[in-house]
C-alpha positions in Angstrom: 2.5 -6.7 -25.5 -1.1 -7.2 -24.6 -1.9 -6.8 -21.3 -4.5 -9.5 -19.6 -7.5 -7.9 -17.8 -7.6 -9.9 -14.1 -10.9 -7.7 -13.7 -13.8 -7.7 -16.1 -13.8 -3.7 -17.0 -15.7 -1.0 -18.5 -14.3 2.2 -19.8 -16.4 5.5 -19.2 -14.3 8.1 -21.0 -16.5 9.5 -23.7 -19.5 8.6 -21.6 -21.9 11.2 -21.0 -22.4 11.7 -17.1 -25.8 11.8 -17.6 -25.7 8.0 -19.0 -23.4 6.5 -16.5 -25.9 5.3 -14.2 -27.6 3.3 -17.0 -23.7 2.0 -18.4 -22.6 0.8 -14.8 -26.2 -0.7 -14.3 -26.0 -2.9 -17.2 -22.6 -3.9 -16.5 -23.5 -4.8 -13.1 -26.1 -6.9 -14.2 -24.1 -8.4 -16.9 -22.1 -9.9 -14.4 -24.7 -10.4 -11.6 -24.0 -13.6 -9.8 -20.3 -14.0 -11.1 -18.8 -13.5 -7.9 -16.2 -11.4 -9.9 -15.0 -7.8 -9.0 -15.8 -5.3 -11.5 -13.3 -2.8 -12.6 -15.2 0.6 -13.8 -12.7 3.4 -15.4 -13.6 6.7 -14.8 -10.4 9.0 -15.3 -9.8 11.7 -12.8 -13.5 13.1 -12.6 -15.2 12.9 -9.0 -18.6 13.5 -10.2 -18.3 10.1 -12.1 -16.7 8.2 -9.5 -19.5 9.5 -7.0 -22.6 8.3 -9.8 -20.6 4.6 -10.3 -20.4 4.5 -6.4 -24.1 5.7 -6.1 -25.0 2.9 -8.2 -22.8 0.0 -6.6 -24.4 1.3 -3.2 -28.0 0.6 -4.7 -27.1 -2.9 -5.5 -25.4 -3.0 -1.6 -22.0 -3.8 -3.3 -18.8 -3.2 -1.5 -16.5 -0.3 -3.6 -13.5 1.6 -3.7 -11.7 4.3 -5.7 -8.4 2.5 -6.7 -7.5 -0.3 -4.6 -6.0 -0.6 -1.2 -2.9 -1.8 -3.4 -2.5 1.2 -5.2 -2.2 4.9 -5.5 -4.0 5.1 -8.8 -7.7 6.6 -8.5 -8.9 6.9 -12.0 -11.5 3.9 -11.1 -13.7 2.4 -8.9 -13.5 -1.0 -8.0 -16.7 -3.0 -7.2 -16.4 -6.4 -5.5 -18.1 -9.5 -5.2 -21.0 -8.7 -7.9 
């Protein structure tokens, strides 16, 4: 069964930490002005999550690890791009 994606998402599995910021910047800018919330899949890597959050904060975007509605912490949400 194909799962419909609610949010645009990027999966950073296999991306080197040194490349994370550029990937996230490109992802945010591709959706800039859309008003969408974005899902950035990081896996269970606090270091990668930190890098994603740093980029979101550079753009002054609200973000959270997971969502308030679940306890899964393998992704970062970036709100209202």
